[in-house]
Residue frames as a rotation matrix with the C-alpha (Angstrom) as fourth column:
MET 1
0.119 0.969 -0.215 5.26
-0.906 0.194 0.376 -29.59
0.407 0.150 0.901 35.75
ASP 2
-0.285 -0.142 0.948 4.57
-0.716 0.690 -0.112 -32.65
-0.638 -0.710 -0.298 37.90
LYS 3
-0.820 -0.033 -0.571 4.45
-0.436 0.682 0.587 -36.00
0.370 0.731 -0.574 36.22
ILE 4
0.152 0.926 0.346 1.03
-0.984 0.174 -0.036 -37.64
-0.093 -0.335 0.938 36.36
THR 5
-0.894 -0.448 -0.008 1.16
-0.448 0.894 0.009 -41.32
0.004 0.011 -1.000 37.26
PHE 6
-0.449 0.743 -0.496 -1.41
0.064 0.580 0.812 -44.09
0.891 0.333 -0.308 37.07
MET 7
-0.558 0.198 -0.806 -1.87
0.820 0.276 -0.501 -43.69
0.123 -0.941 -0.317 40.83
ASP 8
-0.971 0.177 -0.159 -3.32
-0.143 -0.968 -0.206 -40.21
-0.191 -0.178 0.965 40.31
HIS 9
-0.408 0.855 -0.319 -6.49
-0.805 -0.172 0.568 -41.73
0.431 0.489 0.759 38.95
LEU 10
-0.794 0.045 -0.606 -6.96
0.183 0.968 -0.169 -44.69
0.579 -0.245 -0.777 41.27
THR 11
0.095 0.814 0.572 -10.16
-0.854 -0.229 0.467 -45.41
0.511 -0.533 0.674 43.12
ILE 12
-0.790 -0.428 -0.438 -9.72
-0.110 0.803 -0.586 -47.75
0.603 -0.416 -0.681 46.07
PHE 13
0.466 0.861 0.204 -12.38
-0.542 0.096 0.835 -49.51
0.700 -0.499 0.511 48.12
TYR 14
-0.707 -0.681 -0.190 -11.38
-0.213 0.462 -0.861 -50.81
0.674 -0.568 -0.472 51.56
ALA 15
0.475 0.880 0.030 -13.58
-0.378 0.173 0.909 -52.85
0.795 -0.443 0.415 53.90
ASP 16
-0.629 -0.575 -0.524 -12.66
0.318 0.425 -0.848 -53.35
0.710 -0.699 -0.084 57.55
ASP 17
0.425 0.880 -0.210 -14.87
0.541 -0.062 0.838 -53.35
0.725 -0.470 -0.503 60.61
ASP 18
0.104 -0.483 -0.869 -12.18
0.951 -0.207 0.229 -51.60
-0.290 -0.851 0.438 62.70
ASP 19
0.940 0.342 0.012 -12.58
0.335 -0.913 -0.234 -47.80
-0.069 0.224 -0.972 62.67
ASP 20
0.486 -0.828 -0.281 -8.90
-0.317 -0.466 0.826 -47.22
-0.815 -0.312 -0.489 63.51
ASP 21
-0.278 -0.597 0.752 -7.71
0.495 0.582 0.645 -49.50
-0.823 0.552 0.134 60.69
ARG 22
0.400 0.494 0.772 -9.89
0.917 -0.206 -0.343 -47.65
-0.010 0.845 -0.535 58.17
GLU 23
0.974 -0.044 -0.221 -8.62
-0.009 -0.988 0.156 -44.29
-0.225 -0.150 -0.963 59.40
ILE 24
0.139 -0.989 0.042 -4.97
-0.179 0.016 0.984 -45.37
-0.974 -0.144 -0.175 59.28
PHE 25
-0.126 -0.126 0.984 -5.44
0.825 0.537 0.175 -46.87
-0.550 0.834 0.037 55.81
THR 26
0.747 0.492 0.447 -6.95
0.658 -0.645 -0.389 -43.63
0.097 0.585 -0.805 54.52
GLU 27
0.803 -0.511 -0.306 -4.18
-0.278 -0.776 0.567 -41.56
-0.527 -0.370 -0.765 56.10
ILE 28
-0.119 -0.882 0.455 -1.55
0.176 0.433 0.884 -43.78
-0.977 0.185 0.104 54.48
ILE 29
0.133 0.232 0.964 -3.17
0.971 0.165 -0.174 -43.53
-0.200 0.959 -0.203 51.05
ARG 30
0.965 0.257 0.054 -3.33
0.262 -0.954 -0.148 -39.73
0.014 0.157 -0.988 51.38
SER 31
0.492 -0.853 -0.176 0.38
-0.336 -0.372 0.865 -39.67
-0.803 -0.367 -0.470 52.31
ILE 32
-0.222 -0.529 0.819 1.24
0.578 0.605 0.548 -41.80
-0.785 0.595 0.172 49.26
ASN 33
-0.906 0.015 0.424 -0.81
0.364 -0.485 0.795 -39.75
0.218 0.874 0.434 46.84
PRO 34
-0.677 0.662 -0.321 -3.58
-0.001 -0.437 -0.900 -37.32
-0.736 -0.609 0.297 47.83
GLU 35
-0.518 0.475 -0.711 -5.14
-0.855 -0.323 0.407 -37.68
-0.036 0.818 0.573 44.36
ILE 36
-0.865 0.208 -0.456 -6.19
0.104 0.965 0.242 -41.29
0.490 0.162 -0.856 45.04
LYS 37
-0.091 0.914 0.394 -9.87
-0.834 -0.286 0.471 -41.63
0.544 -0.286 0.789 45.84
VAL 38
-0.929 -0.217 -0.301 -10.48
-0.004 0.817 -0.576 -43.87
0.371 -0.534 -0.760 48.87
TYR 39
0.096 0.971 0.218 -13.85
-0.742 -0.076 0.666 -45.22
0.663 -0.226 0.714 49.91
THR 40
-0.912 -0.411 0.010 -13.97
-0.301 0.650 -0.698 -47.13
0.280 -0.640 -0.716 53.18
PHE 41
0.141 0.961 -0.239 -16.66
-0.526 0.278 0.804 -49.48
0.838 0.012 0.545 54.38
ASN 42
-0.285 -0.253 0.925 -17.29
-0.959 0.070 -0.276 -50.95
0.005 -0.965 -0.263 57.81
GLY 43
-0.157 0.210 0.965 -18.38
-0.329 0.910 -0.252 -54.36
-0.931 -0.357 -0.073 56.62
GLY 44
-0.822 -0.242 0.515 -18.98
0.277 0.620 0.734 -56.82
-0.497 0.747 -0.443 53.85
ALA 45
0.073 0.940 0.334 -22.59
0.911 0.073 -0.406 -55.91
-0.406 0.334 -0.851 53.14
GLN 46
0.566 0.136 -0.813 -21.71
0.058 -0.990 -0.125 -52.24
-0.822 0.023 -0.568 52.76
ILE 47
-0.419 -0.790 -0.447 -18.84
-0.466 -0.236 0.853 -52.76
-0.779 0.566 -0.269 50.31
LEU 48
-0.718 0.202 0.666 -20.79
0.563 0.731 0.385 -55.30
-0.409 0.651 -0.639 48.24
SER 49
0.376 0.921 -0.100 -23.71
0.718 -0.358 -0.597 -52.93
-0.586 0.152 -0.796 47.94
ARG 50
0.416 -0.284 -0.864 -21.41
-0.338 -0.930 0.143 -50.17
-0.844 0.232 -0.483 46.68
ILE 51
-0.692 -0.715 0.106 -19.50
-0.202 0.333 0.921 -52.42
-0.693 0.615 -0.375 44.25
MET 52
-0.580 0.519 0.628 -22.71
0.744 0.651 0.150 -53.71
-0.331 0.554 -0.764 42.71
THR 53
0.594 0.801 0.075 -24.20
0.774 -0.545 -0.322 -50.20
-0.217 0.249 -0.944 42.27
PRO 54
-0.515 -0.852 -0.091 -21.57
0.771 -0.507 0.385 -48.07
-0.374 0.128 0.919 40.51
PRO 55
0.158 -0.972 0.175 -20.33
0.230 -0.136 -0.964 -45.46
0.960 0.193 0.202 40.01
PRO 56
0.176 -0.809 -0.560 -17.63
-0.984 -0.151 -0.090 -45.37
-0.012 0.568 -0.823 41.06
VAL 57
0.937 -0.087 -0.337 -16.05
0.036 0.987 -0.154 -48.63
0.347 0.132 0.929 40.05
PRO 58
0.668 -0.733 0.124 -12.94
-0.392 -0.205 0.897 -49.33
-0.632 -0.648 -0.425 42.12
ASP 59
0.431 -0.651 -0.625 -9.59
-0.744 0.137 -0.655 -49.98
0.511 0.747 -0.425 40.48
ILE 60
-0.536 -0.596 -0.598 -8.49
-0.031 0.721 -0.692 -52.08
0.844 -0.353 -0.405 43.44
ILE 61
0.590 0.763 0.266 -10.21
-0.417 0.006 0.909 -53.53
0.692 -0.647 0.321 46.51
PHE 62
-0.701 -0.713 0.024 -8.64
-0.342 0.306 -0.889 -54.16
0.626 -0.632 -0.458 49.90
LEU 63
0.422 0.897 -0.133 -10.51
-0.375 0.306 0.875 -56.55
0.826 -0.319 0.465 52.21
ASP 64
-0.549 -0.379 0.745 -10.15
-0.835 0.278 -0.474 -57.53
-0.027 -0.883 -0.469 55.81
LEU 65
-0.681 0.263 -0.684 -11.29
-0.059 0.911 0.409 -61.09
0.730 0.318 -0.605 56.45
ASN 66
-0.590 0.388 -0.708 -12.77
0.791 0.452 -0.411 -60.99
0.160 -0.803 -0.574 59.93
MET 67
-0.860 0.449 0.244 -15.86
-0.449 -0.892 0.058 -58.82
0.244 -0.060 0.968 59.77
PRO 68
-0.620 0.704 0.345 -19.25
0.004 0.443 -0.896 -59.49
-0.784 -0.555 -0.278 61.37
GLY 69
0.442 0.850 -0.285 -22.08
-0.423 -0.082 -0.902 -60.49
-0.791 0.520 0.323 59.08
ILE 70
0.981 -0.165 0.102 -20.70
0.162 0.408 -0.898 -60.91
0.107 0.898 0.427 55.59
ASP 71
0.492 -0.863 -0.113 -17.01
0.106 -0.070 0.992 -61.59
-0.864 -0.500 0.057 56.09
GLY 72
-0.002 -0.620 -0.784 -14.11
-0.759 -0.510 0.405 -61.02
-0.651 0.596 -0.470 53.70
TYR 73
-0.815 -0.264 0.516 -14.27
0.044 0.860 0.508 -64.57
-0.578 0.437 -0.689 52.33
GLU 74
0.018 0.923 0.383 -17.90
0.757 0.238 -0.609 -64.08
-0.653 0.301 -0.695 51.28
VAL 75
0.567 0.115 -0.816 -17.19
-0.252 -0.919 -0.305 -60.66
-0.784 0.378 -0.492 49.81
LEU 76
-0.473 -0.844 -0.254 -14.29
-0.594 0.092 0.799 -62.12
-0.651 0.529 -0.545 47.83
GLN 77
-0.679 0.267 0.684 -16.47
0.486 0.862 0.145 -64.92
-0.551 0.431 -0.715 46.46
CYS 78
0.417 0.903 -0.107 -19.24
0.543 -0.342 -0.767 -62.50
-0.728 0.262 -0.633 45.48
ILE 79
0.327 -0.365 -0.872 -16.83
-0.570 -0.812 0.126 -60.20
-0.754 0.456 -0.473 43.67
LYS 80
-0.679 -0.732 -0.054 -15.07
-0.508 0.415 0.755 -63.02
-0.530 0.540 -0.654 41.82
ASN 81
-0.615 0.556 0.559 -18.44
0.683 0.730 0.027 -64.44
-0.393 0.399 -0.829 40.72
SER 82
0.410 0.760 -0.503 -19.70
0.395 -0.646 -0.653 -61.10
-0.822 0.069 -0.565 39.41
ASP 83
0.821 -0.068 0.567 -19.19
0.517 -0.335 -0.788 -58.74
0.244 0.940 -0.240 36.50
TYR 84
0.772 -0.532 0.346 -16.47
-0.587 -0.807 0.069 -57.14
0.243 -0.257 -0.936 38.64
SER 85
0.908 -0.390 0.154 -14.23
0.281 0.839 0.466 -60.21
-0.311 -0.380 0.871 38.83
HIS 86
0.458 -0.758 0.465 -11.50
0.628 -0.094 -0.772 -58.36
0.629 0.646 0.433 36.90
ILE 87
0.599 -0.218 0.771 -10.92
-0.488 -0.862 0.136 -55.92
0.634 -0.458 -0.623 39.78
PRO 88
-0.334 -0.791 -0.512 -7.85
0.077 0.518 -0.852 -56.90
0.939 -0.324 -0.112 41.84
VAL 89
0.790 0.560 0.250 -8.81
-0.263 -0.060 0.963 -57.95
0.554 -0.826 0.100 45.36
ILE 90
-0.369 -0.930 0.004 -6.13
-0.219 0.082 -0.972 -57.68
0.903 -0.360 -0.234 48.01
ILE 91
0.679 0.465 -0.568 -6.73
0.442 0.358 0.822 -59.49
0.585 -0.810 0.037 51.27
PHE 92
-0.277 -0.693 0.666 -5.33
-0.226 -0.626 -0.746 -57.22
0.934 -0.358 0.017 53.97
SER 93
0.758 0.611 -0.229 -5.51
-0.058 0.413 0.909 -59.15
0.650 -0.676 0.349 57.21
THR 94
0.375 -0.610 0.698 -3.64
-0.927 -0.252 0.278 -59.55
0.006 -0.751 -0.660 60.47
SER 95
0.710 -0.033 0.703 -3.32
-0.192 0.952 0.238 -63.29
-0.677 -0.304 0.670 59.94
GLY 96
-0.065 -0.770 -0.635 -0.24
-0.994 -0.006 0.108 -64.88
-0.087 0.638 -0.765 58.41
ASP 97
-0.012 0.159 0.987 -1.70
-0.330 0.931 -0.154 -68.38
-0.944 -0.328 0.041 58.67
LEU 98
-0.848 -0.438 -0.297 -0.75
-0.415 0.202 0.887 -70.38
-0.328 0.876 -0.354 55.56
ASN 99
-0.641 0.688 0.340 -4.11
0.712 0.699 -0.073 -72.19
-0.288 0.195 -0.937 55.51
ILE 100
0.303 0.744 -0.596 -5.96
0.402 -0.667 -0.627 -68.88
-0.864 -0.049 -0.501 55.42
ILE 101
-0.244 -0.489 -0.837 -3.64
-0.582 -0.617 0.530 -67.55
-0.776 0.617 -0.134 52.71
ASP 102
-0.974 -0.129 0.184 -4.21
0.039 0.711 0.702 -70.71
-0.221 0.692 -0.688 50.65
LYS 103
-0.218 0.971 0.102 -7.99
0.819 0.239 -0.522 -70.46
-0.532 -0.030 -0.847 51.10
CYS 104
0.272 0.290 -0.917 -7.95
-0.086 -0.942 -0.324 -66.85
-0.958 0.168 -0.232 49.88
LYS 105
-0.651 -0.575 -0.495 -5.94
-0.571 -0.059 0.819 -67.83
-0.500 0.816 -0.289 46.83
ARG 106
-0.861 0.364 0.355 -8.38
0.469 0.839 0.277 -70.67
-0.197 0.405 -0.893 46.03
LEU 107
0.091 0.963 -0.254 -11.31
0.735 -0.237 -0.636 -68.25
-0.672 -0.129 -0.729 46.36
GLY 108
0.443 0.082 0.893 -9.75
0.862 -0.312 -0.399 -65.92
0.246 0.947 -0.209 43.79
ALA 109
0.783 -0.237 -0.575 -7.89
0.122 -0.847 0.517 -63.26
-0.610 -0.475 -0.635 45.75
ASP 110
0.854 -0.491 0.170 -5.26
0.086 -0.188 -0.978 -61.55
0.512 0.850 -0.119 43.66
TYR 111
-0.261 -0.950 0.173 -2.88
-0.049 -0.166 -0.985 -60.90
0.964 -0.266 -0.003 46.54
TYR 112
0.751 0.419 -0.510 -2.55
0.465 0.211 0.860 -61.42
0.468 -0.883 -0.036 50.28
ALA 113
-0.276 -0.827 0.489 -0.74
0.004 -0.509 -0.860 -59.06
0.961 -0.236 0.144 52.65
SER 114
0.168 0.222 -0.961 -0.50
0.949 0.226 0.218 -59.39
0.266 -0.949 -0.172 56.40
LYS 115
0.806 0.185 0.563 -1.01
0.090 -0.977 0.192 -56.00
0.585 -0.104 -0.804 58.04
PRO 116
-0.281 -0.950 -0.139 2.30
0.478 -0.013 -0.878 -54.75
0.832 -0.313 0.457 59.41
ALA 117
0.173 0.317 -0.933 2.36
0.985 -0.039 0.169 -53.52
0.017 -0.948 -0.319 63.01
SER 118
-0.394 -0.397 -0.829 4.01
0.507 -0.846 0.165 -50.14
-0.767 -0.355 0.534 62.44
PHE 119
0.599 0.624 -0.502 2.63
0.021 -0.639 -0.769 -47.21
-0.801 0.450 -0.396 60.48
GLU 120
0.044 -0.669 -0.742 5.78
-0.844 -0.423 0.331 -46.89
-0.535 0.611 -0.583 58.37
ASP 121
-0.854 -0.327 0.405 5.85
-0.121 0.881 0.458 -50.61
-0.507 0.342 -0.792 57.49
MET 122
0.003 0.931 0.365 2.15
0.598 0.290 -0.747 -50.45
-0.801 0.221 -0.556 56.60
ARG 123
0.538 0.138 -0.832 2.83
-0.404 -0.824 -0.398 -47.44
-0.740 0.550 -0.387 54.39
LYS 124
-0.493 -0.800 -0.341 5.63
-0.752 0.194 0.630 -49.31
-0.438 0.567 -0.698 52.59
CYS 125
-0.690 0.296 0.660 3.39
0.303 0.947 -0.107 -52.34
-0.657 0.127 -0.743 52.19
ILE 126
0.382 0.924 -0.022 0.46
0.422 -0.196 -0.885 -50.42
-0.822 0.329 -0.464 50.72
ALA 127
0.323 -0.342 -0.883 2.75
-0.699 -0.715 0.021 -48.39
-0.638 0.610 -0.470 48.44
ALA 128
-0.759 -0.642 0.111 4.32
-0.434 0.625 0.649 -51.62
-0.486 0.445 -0.753 47.13
ILE 129
-0.342 0.727 0.595 0.87
0.593 0.659 -0.464 -53.07
-0.729 0.194 -0.656 46.41
LEU 130
0.604 0.634 -0.483 -0.19
0.090 -0.656 -0.749 -49.93
-0.792 0.409 -0.454 44.55
GLU 131
-0.028 -0.711 -0.703 2.92
-0.814 -0.392 0.430 -50.09
-0.581 0.584 -0.567 42.37
ILE 132
-0.542 -0.134 0.829 2.09
0.165 0.951 0.262 -53.59
-0.824 0.279 -0.494 41.10
ASP 133
-0.645 0.335 -0.686 0.99
-0.764 -0.282 0.581 -53.77
0.001 0.899 0.438 37.47
TRP 134
-0.292 0.605 0.741 -2.20
-0.408 0.621 -0.669 -55.75
-0.865 -0.498 0.065 38.07
THR 135
0.600 0.526 -0.603 -2.87
-0.756 0.125 -0.643 -56.24
-0.263 0.841 0.473 34.36
HIS 136
0.298 -0.581 -0.757 0.23
-0.530 0.559 -0.638 -58.48
0.794 0.591 -0.142 34.16
PHE 137
-0.051 -0.354 0.934 0.51
-0.997 0.070 -0.028 -59.73
-0.055 -0.933 -0.356 37.75
ALA 138
0.730 0.422 0.538 -0.83
-0.432 0.894 -0.116 -63.23
-0.530 -0.148 0.835 37.02
ASP 139
0.915 -0.402 -0.042 1.91
0.169 0.475 -0.863 -63.71
0.367 0.783 0.503 34.41
SER 140
0.322 -0.831 0.455 4.67
-0.725 -0.525 -0.446 -62.41
0.609 -0.186 -0.771 36.67
ASN 141
-0.066 -0.447 -0.892 6.95
0.334 0.832 -0.442 -64.32
0.940 -0.327 0.095 39.01
LEU 142
-0.528 -0.080 0.846 5.90
-0.634 -0.626 -0.454 -62.24
0.566 -0.776 0.280 42.00
PRO 143
-0.934 0.182 -0.306 4.67
0.325 0.788 -0.523 -64.19
0.146 -0.588 -0.795 45.03
PHE 144
-0.090 0.988 0.124 0.97
0.451 -0.071 0.890 -64.29
0.888 0.136 -0.439 45.88
ALA 145
0.876 0.472 0.102 1.48
0.071 -0.335 0.940 -63.50
0.477 -0.816 -0.327 49.55
PHE 146
-0.312 -0.899 0.308 3.84
-0.360 -0.188 -0.914 -62.54
0.879 -0.397 -0.265 52.26
LYS 147
-0.056 0.279 -0.959 3.74
0.606 0.772 0.189 -64.66
0.793 -0.571 -0.212 55.40
THR 148
-0.267 -0.089 -0.959 4.58
0.926 -0.300 -0.230 -61.96
-0.268 -0.950 0.163 57.90
THR 149
0.158 0.323 -0.933 4.77
0.109 -0.945 -0.309 -58.33
-0.981 -0.053 -0.185 56.88
CYS 150
0.940 0.253 0.227 4.37
0.259 -0.100 -0.961 -57.02
-0.220 0.962 -0.160 53.38
GLY 151
0.707 -0.699 -0.107 7.65
-0.593 -0.504 -0.628 -56.89
0.385 0.508 -0.771 51.54
GLN 152
-0.339 -0.804 0.489 9.31
-0.929 0.369 -0.039 -59.56
-0.149 -0.467 -0.872 53.65
LYS 153
0.051 0.317 -0.947 9.23
-0.546 0.803 0.239 -63.20
0.836 0.505 0.214 52.62
């Protein structure tokens, strides 16, 4: 009998305006655990609308920052000022700029990961994020962000 893990029951929301990035993200999640439910959104307005009208309620949210219309910063602020502020929000962006990382932290992001360039590095990054115990993350000594690729300081 296979062991059931917490990841078997996860619901993930991911917003990114890039079709390829959403497709790759979904493929990676399926390769990590096909039982995880993934909902992707092509922009800030779409993900906010879904978050604010459950079900489902996501267990974790991944956000790109640079999206037309309502960007990731605005989505982050809306989530953290709502009844859903307890949901971990992971900024998943191509930027490794320390000012951007600091701004995300100040706005309430739970974690920041720069998108790795290769599929395998991205898979490792996302898997590492999904293994984090978010209920105790704030009390841990784990870093808030990785400057370059996930898993590398």
